[in-house]
N, C-alpha and C positions, 0 to 999 in steps of 0.2 A: 621478455627477451632475457636470455642469460646475461649475467652481469660480470664485469671484469673486476677481480679483486686486485688491490694494489700489489705489484710485484717489482722487484729490482732486477733488471736485465744486466747480466754480466757476460760480456762478449769474450769468449775464449779463443785463442789463436790456434789455427790448424794450418797445415802447409798452404801458404799463399791465399788464405781466406779467413773470414770471420763469419761463422754461421750462427744465426739466432732463429728462434721461433717468432714469426711476425704476429705478435699477439692480437693487434687490432683487426687483422683480416682472417682470423680463425673462422671457419665456416661450419655449419651444422645443417643436416638435411631436414630437421624439423625443430622449429624454435621451442615449442612446448610439447615434448613427447608425452604420450599416454603410457600408462603402466603396461609393460609387455612389448612396447615398440622396439624395433631394431632400427637404430639410426646410425648415420655416418658423420664422423667428424672430419673436417678438412683442415689439416695442420700445415700451414705454409712454412717451409724452411727457406730463409732469406740469406743470400750472400752479401754481407756488409763489408767484405774486404775490398782491397784495391785491385786485386787480381782475380783471375778465374779460379774456380774450385772444381776439382774432379775427385771422386772417391765415394766410398760406401758410407752411408749415414743411417743410423738406427734411431727411430723416434718411438718413445714409449708413452703409454697412457695408463693411468691408474684412476679409479673412481671409488667414491665412498659416500654413502648416505650421511646426511648431516648428523654428527654425533658418533658415527661409526668409523672404524679404521679403513684406510684405503685398500682396495683390492690388489691382488697380484698384478704386475704390469702386463699389458698387451703391447706387442712390439711389431713394427713394420720397418723393414730394411730395404733401402733402395740405393742404387749407384747413381750419383748426381753429377751433372756437368753444368755448372752455373757460372754465368758471367757476373761481374760486379753489379749489384742491384737487382739481380734476378732471383726468383724464388720458385719453388715447386711444392705442390701439395702432397702430403702423406694422408692417405685415407685409412681411418681406423674405425672399425665397427664397434658399436656398444649396444648392449641389450639393457633397456631401461626396466629394472625389476620393479620392486614395490614403489608406490608413489612417495613423494617427498622431495626435499631439496638435496642436491648432490654436488660434491666437489669433484671436479675432473682435472687431473694434473697431467700436463704434457712436458716431456723432457727430451733432449737430444743426448744420447749416450756419450759420455766422455766430456760433456760441456757442463759448466756450472751455471745452468739456467733452468728455471722452473716457471711455467706459466699455468695459472689456475683459472678455471672457469666455473661459474655456479649456474646450475640449470635446474629448472623445476620440472618434475615428473608428476603428472596428474592422474587421477583414477580413470578419467575418460577424456576424450578430445574436447578442447575448448577453443572458441573462436572469438577474437576481438576485432570487429569490423569497423573500419574508419572510412568515411568519405574523405578522401585525401590519401596521402602517402607519407606519413610523418616518420621519418627515419630516426628522429631523436627520442621516440618513445620506447619504453622497455618491452611492452607487451603487444604491440600491433602486429598480429600475424595474418591479417587479411586486409591489406590496403586495397582500395577499390578504384584508384585513379593512377595506376602505375604506367609510366611511359615505357616504350620499348627499350630505350637506352638504359633504363634503371632496373630492368627485369632481373638481370643477373645479380645485382647487389641484393635484391630481396630474396632471391632463391638461395644465395649463399648464407643469408641470415635465417633460413628455415621458414620463410613466410610463403603464402600463396599470393603471387603478384598479379592481382586481378586488374585487367585493363578496363577502362571506362567504356561502356557501350550504351548507346541510346535506346530507349524504349518508346514510350508514348510520344516523345518529342519527334519521332520519325514514323508516326502512326500511318502515314500514307504510303510508306514503302510496301512493296509486295513481299511475300514470304521469302522469295529467293534472295532478295537484297539483305534481309536479316540474316539468313544462313551465311551469306558471304561475309558480312561484317562481323558477326559473332564468331565465326569459325576461324578467324585469322590468328588466334592465340589459344593456348591451352587453359588460360585462366581469365574469366570475364566477370564483370559486375554490371548488371543491366539497370539503368536508371531512366525511367521508372515503369512499373506495370500496375494496372488497376484491376477492376473487377471483370466479371465475365462479359463477353460481347464480341463483336466482329474483330476488333483490334487484338484482343487477347487471343482469339482463335488463331490469328496469324502467328502470334508469338509461340503458341503451343505447337503449331505445325513446324515452326523452325526448330524448336527444341527437339521434337521427335526426329527430324532429319539429322540434326547434329548428334543425337544419341547413337545413330547408326554410323555416322561418318567419324565421329570423335568420341568414342565411349568413355574415355578417361578425362574428358574436359571438365573443369571445375566451373560451376555457374552459381553465382550469388545474385539475388534479385532484390533491389530496393522496391518495396511495395507500398502503394497507396491503399491503406485499409488491409483487413484480413478477410480471407474468402474461403468458402466451403469447397470450391473447386480445387484447392490445394491438395485435397485427398487424391485427386485424379492425376496430379502431375508430380507427386513427391519423388518419383524415380527419375524425373527430368531436371529437377532443380536441387542443388546441394544445400543452399541456405536461403530461407525466406527472411528478408530483413524489412519488416513493416516500419514505416516512418511514423513513430508515435511521438511527435514533436510537441510536447506540452507547452513549450515556450511560445508557440504560435496560437495556443487555444486554452489559456486560462490556468495552466499548471495543475489541472485536476488529475490526481493519481488514479482515480477510478476508471479513467479511460483505458488503462492497461487491461482491466478486467474483460472488456468486450473482445479485445484482440486475442487474449489468451484463451477465452472460452471458445472462440471460433477455431483457433489452432488445435485445441484439444479435440474438438468435435471432428476435425479433419484428420486427426491422427498424425500431426507433423510437429508436435512440440519439440522433438529432439532435433529438428532442423530450423527452428525459429530463433532468430537473433534480434531482439527488439532494438530499434534504432532510437536513441535519445537525441533530442534537439538541445545542444549545448551552445549554439552559436548566438552571438549578439544579433538583434534585429534592428534594422535602421529604417527610418522614414526615407522612401525613395526620392522624394522631392528635396527634403532639407538635409538628409544625411544624419539627422539626429538619432541617437540610440534610443529606442523605445522599449526594449526589453533586453536585459543582460543577465542570463543565468549565472548564478553564483555557485561556489563550491557546495554550499548548503543545499541548493536546489538539486545538484547532481547526487549528493549523498542521499537525500530524501527519496529520490527515484530508485537508486540502487537498493536501498533497504526495503522499499515496498515491493519491488520486483522479486527480491530474494525471499520475502515472506510469502508472497502469493503464487510464485512460480519457481520454486527451488529447483525444478528439474531442467531448467534452461541450461544450454551448454555454452553460454557466452552472452555478449552484449555488444551493441554497435553505437556509433556516434556520427552525428552531423553537427559540426564538421571539425577537422583538426586545425584549421587555420583561421577561424573567425570567432573563437571564443574569447572571453575576457582574459586578461593576463593571469596565467596560472591555473585556469579552470580545466583546460584540456589535459595538462600535465597531472592535475589532481585526479581526473577521471581515469587516466592511465594507471595511476597507483591503485585506485579502487578496484580495477580489474584483478590485480593480484589479491587484494584483501578479501574480495567476495567470490571470486571464481577460480582461484588457484589454491589458496590456503584452506585449512580446515575452518569451517564456519559453524559455530555452535549456537543453537537457538532453542528457546522454550517452544514446545510443539504448538501450544494454543495460547497466544498472548491474551485472548479474551477471557480465559479461565486458567491462568497458569498454575495455581495451586488447587488441586482437587481434593475433596474430602470423601472418604469411604469408610465403611465399617470393617473392611478387611484390606490388608495390603495387596496391591496388584501382584499377579504372578510374576516371579522373577525380579521383583523390585529390590534394589539395594537399600537396606534398612539401617537406620540409626535410631536410638531412643535416648531422649534426655533422662536425667535422673528423675525417678518418680517423686512427685510432690503431692502432699495431702491437700484435698479440698479444691474447689473452684468456685467462681463467683455466682454460678447458677444452681449449685447442687446443695440440697439439704443434707445435713449430717446423716450418715448411715444409708444414703441412697446408693443402690447398686450402679456401678459404672459400666457403660457399654463402650467397648474400644472404639477409638476414632483415629484414623490415619490421614496424614496430609502427604500428597504425592505431587511431584513435578516430573514431566517427561521431556527429555532433551533429545534433539536429533543433530547429528553432524550433517549439515546440508552443503558442506564445502566439497573440495576436490582432492583433498589429502586427508590421511588419517591424522587425528589429533593425538597428542601424547602428553602425559603428565598433566592431566586436567584436575584442578582442585574445585570441589563443590563445598560451599559453606551454607549452613543453616544458622539463623539466630532464633532461638526458641525461648519465649518468655514463660515463666512459671510463677504463679501467685506466691508472693512472699520470698521468692528465691532469686529474683533478678533475672537476667538474661544469660542463657548458656549459648556458647558458640560451638557448633559441631561441624566437623570437616570430614569429607570423603574424598578419595583420590582415585583417578582412573589412569592406569599406565598407558593404555593404548585404546583409541576409540576409532574404529573403522568408518570410512565414508558411508553415509546412508543409515548407519545404525542408530536405533533409538534406545535410550536408557532411562529408566524410571527410578527416581530417588524418593524414598519414603521416610517419614518421621512419625513416631508415635505421638499423636497430638491430643491424647485423651485428657491430659491435665493442663493443657496450655491455655493461657489467657493473656491477650495483648497482641501486639503485632508480630506475626511469624514472618521471618524474612528468609529468602532464598537467593543465592548469588553464585554465579560461575566466576571464578577468579580470572581477571584479564591476564593475558600473556602475549608476548611477541610471537608465539608459535601458533596462535589461532585468532580468528576474528569472532567477536561476539555480536550477534544480531539482536536477540532479546535474551539477555542473560541475568535479569533480576526480576524478582516478584515479591509481593507482600500480600498477606491476608490477615485481616483482623480476626483473631480467635476470641469468641465470647465466653470462653471457659469450657463449655461443652456445647457443640453446635445443635444439639437437640435435647429436648426435655419433654418427652411424651407428646410432641407436636403442639405444645402450648405456648412456645416462645418463638418469635420470628424476628431475627436480627435485621436491623437496617444499618448497614455499614456506611459511615460518613467518612469519605476520603479527605485527605489533607488538601488544602487549596485556599484560594481567596474567597472572601465572603461575597455572595452574589449581590448585585445592586438592588434587587427587590426580593421579597420572600418567595420561595418556590415550593411547589408540592412535591411530595415523595410518594412512591408506590411500592408496597411490599406484598409479594405473593403469600397468601395464607391458605389454610385449610379450615373447614368448619364454618359455623355461622357466627361465632363470637358470642357475646360482645367482646370488643377489643379495647385495650387501653395502652397508653405509652407515656408514662410519667407526666400526666396532666395534659398531654397534647390531644386534640380532637382526632379520633380515628374512626373512619367510616368504611364499612365494607361496601364497595361500589358494585352496582349491578354489572354483569359482563358487558363489555363493549359489543355493539351489534356485530354479529358474525363470529363471535368468540365464545369460549367457555371458561374464560379466565376468572380467577378470584383474586382481586387486588384490594388491599386496604390502603386508603389514602390518608395522609397526615402531613403536617407541615415539615418541610425539610429542615433539620437542625443546621445551624450555621457551622461550616467546617472550621477546623483548626489548621493554620498554615503549616504546622509542624508534625502533627500525629494523626493517625487514624483512630477512630473511636466508634462505638456502637450505641445505637438507640434500640430499644426493644419494644416490639409490639406483642402484647401478651393477651391470651384468651381469658381476660378477666374484666369485670365491669369497672368502668372508670369511676373514680371517686368524685369526679367533677363532670357535671352535665354540660354538653356543648350543643349549642343550637345551630340550626342551619342559618345561612345568610338571610337577612331581612328581605322579604318579597311581598308583592301585592299583585292582585289580578283585577283588571278592569276589562270585561269582555274577553276578547282573545289576546289581550296584551298583558304579558307577565313582566313585571319590572322587578329586577334584582338589584339590591343596593348593598355595597360593602364599603369598607374603609378605603378601597382602592378604585372603585368604579361604580357606575350605574349602567346597567344593561337592560334594554327592552327587547323581549323575545315575542315575536308575533306567532302565536300557536297555530293560527289558521293558515299561515304561509310558510312555516318552518324556516324563519329567518330572524337574525338579530337586526332589528331596525335601527336602533341607536346604541352607541357604546361611548360613554363619556368617562374619561379618567376623573377621579375625585378632584373637584375644584376647577374643572376645565369643561369645555364644550364638547359636543359630539365629534368624534374623530372620523365618522363615516359620512360620506355624501349619499351613498346608496347602500342598501342592506347587505349583510353577509349571508349568502345563501348558496345552495347547491344548484347549479345549472346543468341539468341532465334530463334526457327524455324519460318520461314516466314519473318525474318527481312532482306528483300532484295527487289529489284525492286524499287529503290529510285527515286522519282520524283524531279521536280524543286524546289529548296529551295526558301523560302520567307524571305527577310531581312527587318526588320522594324527598322528604326532609331527613337528612342524615347528619351525624355529628360533624359540624364544620363545613358542610357542603349541601348543595341543592342539586339534585339530578332530575332533569326534565327529559322525557322521552316522547317523541312525536312520531307515530307510525304513518305510513302512507301506502296507498294501494290504488293502482290505475290499470288501464288496459295494457300498458307496456311494461310496467315494473312495480315492485313493491319494495318495502324496506322500512328503515326507521333512522331517525337522528337522535342522538343522545347528547345533551348538553350538561356538563358538570361545572357549576359555579361554586367556587371555593371562597370561604370567608376570610381565609388567612393568606391569600396570595392573589395577585391580579390575573393569574393564568386561568383561562377558561378553556376547558377541553371539549372539543366537538368531534364525536365519533359517529360515523354513518355506515349504513349498509345500503346497497342498491342491487336488487335482485331482478334480472330481466325475466320476462315471461316469454320463453322461447328465444328467438333471435331478434335482437333490437339493434337497428342501424342508426348511427348518429354521425353528425359532422362536428360535434364539439361537446365537451363536458368539463366541468371544473367547479371548485369552490371559489367564490369571488365576492368582491364588494366594490362600490364606487368610492372614490376619494376626492378630496378637494385639490384643486391645482394650486399648490403653494410651494414655495421654496423650503429648504430645510436640509437635513443631513440623513444619511442612511449608512447602514452596515449590513453585510450579507455574507453568507457562505453557501456555495453551490453544492452542498451535500458532503458526505463522508469522503475525505480525500481532497477536497477543494480548499483553496486558500481563502482567508478572510479578506474582504474588500471593504473599503470605506470611501465615502464621497459625498458630494452635495446633490441635493435634489434640484432638478431643473424647474424653471417656472413657466414652461411652455414654449420657450424660444427654440428648443431643439428636440428632435426625436431621439428617444433612447429607451431600450428595454433594460431593466435591471433583473438579471437572470439568477434565480436562487434555487432552481430545482437540481436534480441529480444530473449534472452535466458531465459525468464520467462515461456516458454512453447512452444509447437509446434505451427507453424504458422497457424493462422486462420484469417478470415476477420476482426474480432474485435480487433486484435492486429497488423494489418498491419501498423498503424501509431504510433506504440510505439517503433520502432527500434532505434538503437543507433548511435554512432559516433566513429570514430577513427582519430587520428592525429599522424603522424610520421615525423621524421626529420633525414635525413642522417647525419652521423658524419664524413664522409670522407672529406679530405682536398679538393678534386677535385669535390665535390658535396655539395655545400652550399645551400641545398634546402630541402623542406618538403612538405607534402600534407595532408590536412584534408579532410575527407569524412563525410558528415552529411546526414542521411536518414530522410527525412520528412515522406514519406510513400512508401511502396513497394507493389508488387503485392498482391492483396487481397487473391488470391488462391495459395499462395506460399506453397511449401511442401518440406520436407526433410526426410531422412530416420530415423533420431533420434531426432533432435531438430532444431530450426530455427537458421541458422548460416549466418553471413557475416564475412569475415575474411581477414586478411593479412597473407598470407602463408609465414611465416617468414623465413623458410629455403629453399624456392623454388620460391621466387621473383614474386609473383603476388598478386593483391588486387581484391577482388570480393564481390559484393553484390548479394547474392544468392537468386533466386526465386524458383528454383527447383534443388535439389541436392540429389544424391545417390539413386534415384528411378525413375521409369517411371510413368508418370501421363498424363491424358488426360484433356485438357482445352476446355471449350465450351462457355466461356463468356469473355467479354473484361477485360483486366488488365491495370493498370496504375501505374506509379511510379514517385517519385520526389526525386532527390539527389542533394546535393551541393558539389562542389569541391572547396577547398580553398588552392591554392598554396602559399607558403611563404618561407622565408629564414630559416636558421637553428635555432632551438630552443631546449633548454635542458628540455625535458619533465620529466626527473627524478626529477628536482627541483620542489617541491610542490608549490612554490610561482609562478611558471609559469602557467598561464591559457591558455590551448590550444585553438587556434582560433575556432576549430571545436566545442568545448564545449560551448564557448560563443554564437555561432550561434544556436546550438542545444537547449540550455537552453531557448533561446528566442522563438524558434519555438514551443517547447513543454512545455511552461510555465504553461498552464492550467493543463496538465496531471501531471506535477511535483508537483502541489499543493496537489494532492491526495496522492502522495508518501511522501511529506513533506521532500524531500532531501534538 
């Protein structure tokens, strides 16, 4: 909403009257005009005198974009006859030219009075939808519970005054009743509508009839879910407002992905306004607040939505009157920051700084002073040019101006150089690429968009550790160690390599692992160096023989039982059944009550196992072949970390129908503590294990939506520790990726069945499904001793490993 600037009102005397512009009641036909709109200002002239006034009055208007001079005045003259306390509007038309903030000045000729309004002009229309009708907010232009007596107030403020109309709550009404109810005003908001079916068919029939009778009617619809049939009714509904209330269902940001995917497939993203749940939730019986969204919760959602769906034309809220103190007001301010102002962001937070042999076409280039030598080059070696580039986009609703871009470029022996580029004007939607000559750089290369009151920064900073020269004939492969806390237990690291090796890394064991089933990858495995809390650094995997021989973990075989012993655990792998039968942290008993195995149709007919002894690890591959399916399981036991990698393939022979599938094990029913995270975008949760007195699922799969191929690698982790005196042990489970065609009856779930002692990574649950293409999975088990996961200072080992594996995805979430 346009804001009032402080002004001093001076009442000048005219015959028998005192006229002023009544600033608080200035009206405008559109609260947030878009570039090119023609709008009308309603400027009330009020008689504050003690007697009546009659005579000619001339009101002028001048406007200017922020930083520019005011335009020539536009005037309207009228002959007034005003009693004391009466007022009359002067209508002045204004063309909103280029987007930006404008000052609009109103004056009465001959009187020493000036009233100034500030108004935002956006590149395209924007909608801020509230369940409620909050008059105190600056930017609410679509209130959805406006009473008839308040309608004129909202119209004068340039809003769309939608009246509340019932949807599914009146599902038994006939179509004619809906037409009658919905048709009694020109602006309506329907609460609520669901998926396709008999009830929705009545709604659609009512909209079709209203489209003929009231073609200019504005209709917003609060939706339960997102639906493909929106494609068929996009001409009948103005705004689709899906109720994506994370406060009611775990605060998992990934839930937005499913809604936006459906809306894009239906071709209605330009009409979708996601509804955020910002209200406090109370227990209906006790009245106790059970969930109270904070300002940080709201900001987290704004930023994720802007990253993943920058094309949206606004945002909505439930509700204006039941949020914690200050939260709704904060959400209102964020509307301006993220949907009105310029918003600058790095195009790909997952790989913000890209390296190329040549600068991208049209890139703006700067070059640091050339410096001799680098840490990986022999004297006299010919240099191949290397360029580092960052692409930035303005995803806001105004052009950005006077933007400063800073590089910090390290050069060996020369310290760090600071390089700056400036952009005078940056239009909405435009991408710009900034490139630096990185041929001689070694150390942390930094990129930063300077903050400013004139624009919002979404992702405005990036770093990349430069190893001096990123390539040396394909013989050196850098492992970048990011700054951060030291993990609670040693972790494995994996580096993509080419060629067959041998490989070395400053005395660390390096093993070229066989590709995981169903892949063609080439990964070298080595111990993850401990991070430094202050700086990035690099370790190097080189194609040279190691000066130190590294043996595989100790192992022995007795019949079909292969026992692997390390400093961290002892594991027994039954080669005839393809299952880990026992898993005991060093110095503790077996953490498993039942074996860890794959439960899926056709997982039988096991062949001879292959055992590969590699530097620092032991890789065991078990093939299987049956009437229904074939595939293999690959176990990687590392000597320098408690993490055990289990990668599988499952290949159906034709169409295979199942009612359940998953990786699972049995557990002891004991108390203790747990920590979990339900996938990328989900919040970390901690708690106590039940001892059997209550039923509870601990869900740690990707709860951001139903399982689909595109979220198969976004699943989460769980870590638990028994607390009983006779069981000093715990187990972490990390999901790298699960079956691409997973399916469940309601949502994607992996769980520790807390009151019935089993742990399961589910691929198929609660329904029957036919599979006709190969599936693959990769899971890590981390056995460990007792840990108190209730203590927030304790970093679960599963989280440390999962964060490393999913680091690129987490940059999009910015957790």
